[in-house]
C-alpha positions as CSV (number, residue, x, y, z in Angstrom):
1,M,9.0,43.4,-21.1
2,T,10.7,44.5,-17.8
3,F,7.5,43.5,-15.9
4,F,7.5,40.1,-17.7
5,L,11.1,39.4,-16.9
6,S,10.5,40.4,-13.2
7,L,7.6,38.0,-13.1
8,I,9.7,35.2,-14.4
9,A,12.5,36.0,-11.9
10,A,10.0,36.0,-9.0
11,F,8.5,32.7,-10.1
12,A,12.0,31.2,-10.3
13,V,12.9,32.4,-6.8
14,F,9.6,31.0,-5.6
15,L,10.4,27.6,-7.1
16,L,13.9,27.6,-5.6
17,A,12.5,28.4,-2.2
18,M,10.0,25.6,-2.5
19,A,12.8,23.2,-3.6
20,L,14.9,24.1,-0.6
21,W,11.9,23.7,1.7
22,T,11.2,20.3,0.1
23,R,14.8,19.1,0.7
24,R,14.5,20.1,4.4
25,I,11.2,18.3,4.9
26,T,12.6,15.2,3.1
27,R,15.6,15.0,5.3
28,Q,13.5,15.3,8.4
29,G,11.1,12.6,7.1
30,L,14.0,10.1,6.5
31,K,15.3,10.9,10.0
32,T,11.9,10.4,11.6
33,V,11.2,7.1,9.8
34,P,14.5,5.3,9.1
35,Q,14.7,2.1,7.2
36,M,13.7,-0.7,9.5
37,G,14.0,-3.8,7.4
38,Q,15.9,-5.6,4.7
39,I,15.9,-4.9,0.9
40,V,15.7,-7.6,-1.8
41,P,16.4,-6.7,-5.4
42,V,13.9,-7.7,-8.0
43,R,13.5,-7.0,-11.7
44,G,12.5,-3.4,-12.1
45,G,13.5,-2.3,-8.6
46,S,13.7,-3.6,-5.0
47,I,11.4,-4.6,-2.2
48,H,11.9,-3.4,1.4
49,Y,10.3,-5.6,4.0
50,V,10.2,-6.6,7.7
51,E,9.2,-10.0,9.1
52,K,8.3,-11.4,12.4
53,G,6.9,-14.5,14.0
54,N,7.5,-18.2,13.6
55,P,9.1,-19.0,10.2
56,D,7.6,-22.5,10.3
57,A,4.0,-21.1,10.6
58,Q,1.6,-20.0,7.9
59,T,3.1,-17.0,6.0
60,V,0.9,-13.9,5.9
61,V,2.1,-11.1,3.6
62,L,0.8,-7.5,4.2
63,I,0.5,-5.1,1.3
64,H,-0.4,-1.4,2.0
65,G,-2.4,1.1,0.0
66,L,-2.0,4.3,-1.9
67,A,0.5,6.8,-0.5
68,G,1.3,4.4,2.3
69,Q,4.2,2.3,3.6
70,L,4.7,-0.9,5.6
71,Q,4.5,1.1,8.9
72,H,0.8,1.1,8.5
73,F,1.0,-2.6,9.5
74,T,3.9,-2.4,11.9
75,Y,1.9,0.3,13.8
76,A,0.0,-2.6,15.5
77,L,-1.1,-5.4,13.2
78,V,2.2,-7.1,12.7
79,D,2.6,-7.7,16.5
80,Q,-1.0,-9.0,16.6
81,L,-0.4,-11.5,13.9
82,A,3.1,-12.6,14.8
83,E,1.7,-14.5,17.8
84,D,0.3,-17.1,15.3
85,F,1.9,-16.6,11.9
86,H,5.1,-15.9,10.0
87,V,4.4,-12.3,9.0
88,I,6.0,-10.3,6.2
89,A,5.1,-6.6,5.8
90,L,6.5,-4.9,2.7
91,D,6.7,-1.6,1.0
92,R,5.0,-1.8,-2.4
93,P,7.3,-1.2,-5.3
94,G,8.3,2.5,-5.3
95,C,6.9,3.2,-1.8
96,G,8.7,3.6,1.5
97,Y,12.2,2.2,1.0
98,S,11.2,0.0,-2.0
99,T,12.0,1.2,-5.5
100,R,10.8,0.8,-9.0
101,D,12.5,1.9,-12.2
102,T,9.7,3.1,-14.5
103,A,6.2,4.6,-14.3
104,E,4.8,1.6,-16.2
105,L,5.7,-0.7,-13.3
106,A,2.9,1.1,-11.3
107,Q,0.2,-1.0,-13.2
108,L,-1.3,-3.7,-11.1
109,P,0.1,-6.8,-12.9
110,Q,3.6,-5.3,-12.8
111,Q,3.5,-4.6,-9.1
112,A,2.2,-8.1,-8.6
113,A,5.0,-9.6,-10.6
114,M,7.6,-7.7,-8.6
115,I,6.1,-9.0,-5.3
116,A,5.8,-12.5,-6.7
117,E,9.5,-12.4,-7.5
118,F,10.3,-11.2,-4.0
119,L,8.3,-14.1,-2.6
120,E,10.2,-16.5,-4.8
121,T,13.5,-15.1,-3.6
122,K,12.4,-15.4,0.0
123,G,11.4,-19.1,-0.7
124,V,7.8,-18.8,0.4
125,D,4.6,-19.8,-1.3
126,Q,1.0,-20.6,-0.4
127,V,0.9,-17.3,1.4
128,V,-2.2,-15.5,2.7
129,L,-2.2,-11.9,1.3
130,V,-3.6,-9.1,3.5
131,G,-4.1,-6.1,1.1
132,H,-5.4,-2.8,2.3
133,S,-7.0,-0.3,-0.1
134,L,-4.9,-0.2,-3.3
135,G,-3.0,-3.1,-1.8
136,G,-6.2,-5.1,-2.1
137,A,-6.1,-4.6,-5.9
138,V,-2.5,-5.6,-6.0
139,S,-3.3,-8.7,-4.0
140,L,-6.1,-9.6,-6.4
141,A,-3.7,-9.2,-9.3
142,L,-1.1,-11.4,-7.6
143,A,-3.8,-14.1,-6.9
144,L,-4.8,-14.0,-10.5
145,D,-1.4,-14.0,-12.1
146,H,0.5,-16.2,-9.6
147,P,-2.2,-18.4,-7.9
148,E,0.5,-21.0,-7.2
149,R,2.0,-18.7,-4.6
150,V,-1.3,-17.6,-2.9
151,S,-3.6,-19.7,-0.8
152,G,-5.9,-17.0,0.6
153,L,-6.9,-13.4,0.6
154,A,-7.8,-11.4,3.7
155,L,-8.6,-7.9,2.2
156,L,-9.0,-4.8,4.4
157,A,-11.1,-2.0,2.8
158,P,-9.8,-3.1,-0.6
159,L,-10.2,-1.4,-3.9
160,T,-11.7,-4.0,-6.2
161,H,-13.4,-2.0,-8.9
162,R,-12.9,1.2,-10.8
163,V,-13.9,4.2,-8.6
164,P,-16.3,6.7,-10.2
165,E,-14.0,9.5,-9.2
166,T,-10.6,9.8,-7.5
167,P,-11.1,10.8,-3.8
168,V,-10.6,14.5,-3.3
169,I,-7.4,14.2,-1.2
170,F,-5.8,12.2,-4.1
171,K,-6.9,14.5,-6.9
172,P,-3.6,16.4,-7.0
173,L,-1.9,13.1,-8.0
174,E,-3.7,12.9,-11.3
175,I,-0.7,14.0,-13.4
176,R,0.1,12.2,-16.5
177,T,3.1,14.2,-17.8
178,K,6.4,13.0,-16.5
179,W,8.3,16.3,-16.4
180,L,5.3,18.1,-14.8
181,R,5.0,15.4,-12.1
182,S,8.7,15.7,-11.4
183,L,8.6,19.5,-11.2
184,I,5.7,19.6,-8.8
185,A,7.2,16.8,-6.7
186,N,10.4,18.6,-6.2
187,T,8.9,22.1,-5.5
188,I,5.4,22.6,-4.2
189,A,4.0,19.1,-3.5
190,V,5.9,18.3,-0.3
191,P,5.4,21.7,1.4
192,M,1.7,21.7,0.5
193,A,1.3,18.1,1.7
194,S,3.0,19.1,5.0
195,I,0.7,22.0,5.5
196,T,-2.5,20.1,4.6
197,A,-1.5,16.8,6.4
198,P,-4.0,17.3,9.3
199,H,-6.9,17.8,6.9
200,S,-5.8,14.9,4.6
201,L,-5.5,12.5,7.6
202,G,-8.8,13.6,8.9
203,V,-10.5,12.7,5.6
204,A,-8.6,9.4,5.4
205,F,-9.6,8.3,8.9
206,D,-13.1,9.8,8.9
207,P,-15.3,9.2,11.0
208,E,-12.5,8.1,13.3
209,T,-9.7,10.2,14.6
210,P,-6.1,9.9,13.3
211,P,-3.6,8.9,16.0
212,N,-1.2,11.6,17.1
213,D,1.8,9.5,16.3
214,F,0.8,8.8,12.6
215,L,3.7,10.7,11.1
216,D,6.4,8.7,13.0
217,R,5.0,5.4,14.2
218,A,2.8,4.8,11.1
219,G,5.5,6.2,8.8
220,G,3.5,9.1,7.5
221,A,6.6,11.3,7.4
222,L,8.0,9.1,4.5
223,G,5.1,10.4,2.4
224,L,6.6,13.9,2.6
225,R,9.2,13.3,-0.1
226,P,9.3,14.0,-3.8
227,S,9.7,10.3,-4.6
228,A,6.6,9.5,-2.6
229,F,4.6,12.0,-4.6
230,V,5.9,10.7,-7.9
231,T,5.1,7.1,-6.9
232,A,1.6,7.9,-5.7
233,S,0.9,9.8,-8.9
234,Q,2.1,6.9,-10.9
235,D,0.0,4.6,-8.9
236,V,-3.2,6.6,-9.6
237,I,-2.4,6.6,-13.4
238,G,-1.3,3.0,-13.3
239,L,-4.5,1.9,-11.6
240,D,-6.6,3.8,-14.2
241,A,-4.7,2.0,-17.0
242,S,-5.0,-1.6,-15.5
243,C,-8.1,-1.7,-13.3
244,D,-10.6,-2.7,-16.0
245,A,-8.5,-5.6,-17.2
246,L,-8.2,-6.8,-13.6
247,V,-12.0,-6.7,-13.0
248,A,-12.6,-8.6,-16.3
249,R,-10.5,-11.5,-15.0
250,Y,-12.3,-11.9,-11.7
251,P,-14.2,-15.0,-13.0
252,E,-10.8,-16.7,-13.1
253,L,-10.2,-16.1,-9.4
254,S,-9.5,-19.4,-7.7
255,V,-8.1,-18.2,-4.4
256,P,-10.6,-18.1,-1.5
257,G,-10.8,-15.5,1.2
258,G,-12.8,-12.6,2.6
259,I,-13.2,-8.8,2.7
260,L,-13.6,-6.6,5.8
261,Y,-14.9,-3.0,5.5
262,G,-15.8,-0.1,7.8
263,S,-19.4,0.9,7.0
264,Q,-18.6,4.6,7.0
265,D,-15.5,4.4,4.8
266,A,-15.0,7.9,3.5
267,L,-12.5,7.0,0.7
268,L,-13.9,3.9,-0.9
269,S,-17.5,2.7,-1.1
270,P,-18.1,-0.5,0.8
271,A,-21.1,-1.3,-1.4
272,L,-19.0,-1.0,-4.6
273,H,-15.9,-2.8,-3.5
274,G,-17.2,-5.4,-1.0
275,P,-20.4,-7.4,-1.6
276,P,-19.9,-7.8,-5.4
277,M,-16.8,-9.9,-4.8
278,A,-19.1,-12.7,-3.3
279,E,-19.7,-13.7,-6.9
280,Y,-16.1,-14.7,-7.1
281,G,-15.9,-16.6,-3.8
282,L,-14.9,-13.9,-1.3
283,S,-16.9,-13.5,1.9
284,Y,-17.8,-10.0,3.2
285,E,-18.0,-8.5,6.6
286,E,-18.8,-5.0,7.6
287,L,-17.9,-3.0,10.8
288,D,-20.6,-0.6,11.8
289,G,-19.5,3.0,12.1
290,L,-15.8,2.6,11.2
291,G,-13.8,4.1,8.4
292,H,-11.1,3.3,5.9
293,M,-8.0,3.0,8.2
294,I,-9.3,0.0,10.3
295,L,-5.8,-1.6,10.1
296,I,-4.6,1.2,12.4
297,T,-7.7,2.0,14.4
298,E,-8.9,-1.5,15.0
299,P,-5.9,-3.9,14.8
300,E,-7.4,-6.5,17.1
301,I,-10.6,-6.8,15.0
302,C,-8.5,-6.9,11.8
303,A,-6.3,-9.6,13.3
304,A,-9.3,-11.7,14.3
305,F,-10.7,-11.4,10.8
306,I,-7.4,-12.5,9.3
307,R,-7.2,-15.5,11.6
308,R,-10.8,-16.5,10.6
309,T,-9.9,-16.2,7.0
310,V,-6.8,-18.3,7.4
311,D,-8.8,-20.9,9.3
312,T,-11.4,-21.2,6.5
313,T,-8.9,-21.1,3.6
314,I,-8.4,-24.4,1.8
315,F,-4.7,-24.7,1.4
316,R,-3.2,-26.4,-1.6
317,Q,-1.4,-29.6,-1.0
318,T,1.2,-29.3,-3.7
319,P,3.4,-26.3,-3.1
320,L,6.0,-25.2,-5.7
321,Q,8.9,-26.5,-3.6
322,D,10.0,-27.2,-0.1
323,P,11.0,-23.6,0.9
324,V,14.3,-23.2,2.7
325,K,13.3,-21.2,5.7
326,E,15.7,-18.4,6.6
327,P,16.1,-17.2,10.2
328,V,13.6,-14.4,10.8
329,K,15.3,-11.1,11.3
330,E,13.0,-9.1,13.5
331,F,12.8,-5.4,13.1
332,P,13.6,-3.1,16.1
333,G,10.7,-2.8,18.6
């Protein structure tokens, strides 16, 4: 009995130490990557966004992937696109400095609904969506559920179908029990993620090399927070619950566009997620020898692809309304 009680006490001390370590890493992450944009409340949470460019030009909306944040786009691609477009980069619900109230809102239609409400609040429609990875699936859900707001899709390494197995670096996120997810998030998840970050980034960028400034300039430090772990875990479970229904609706897809993939993507299979979408009107391009994070490693190529997609998109002639354009508030830098 004494040994058992000692074991429990030691485990409690361990969890307390991990919790304190987690709080320190979280504070450092928020200091390293402060809020850089504006926040708009929507039903079920809020959307954090930045915008840049000409407010009278075509609006391009950038939606990041799993365990990411809008800094994946502000790293380089926003500046590339702002020369020609009105660019909005946002944190998906629950990610970065956006919020969502429940785990159920992680499902693809619910994320799409929150972003659609954000676009309505902003007074923009007929947007071209640029979705990366899981952001591609969210973009497809938005195009299916709110086609009146979307005129085109320019998808970068998108997830379009159910994956046979969760990528290894995301396996720890497969937690379905709320209390266990919260316990892990607030104790061991953040310190372990901090320790394994170089390996995880290497896998995500393979065969390319992650940039040295990923944690600050690309916002990676924001992923080292309990809320980021909870959100990413909810995203994995929400995708599992809603992916098949999304795929079943692809014959309804009326929005044109294209897909760009790196041929050596180590996280998602180009063959599974790219060419099959030609059946539903999306073109496909492949970059030889490149990986999953092309939005960061090859922003010029991605920007050129987006411009081509916009140029070939057939824009609707009857928008919902004449949007009242707000002055663009550019983020620092």
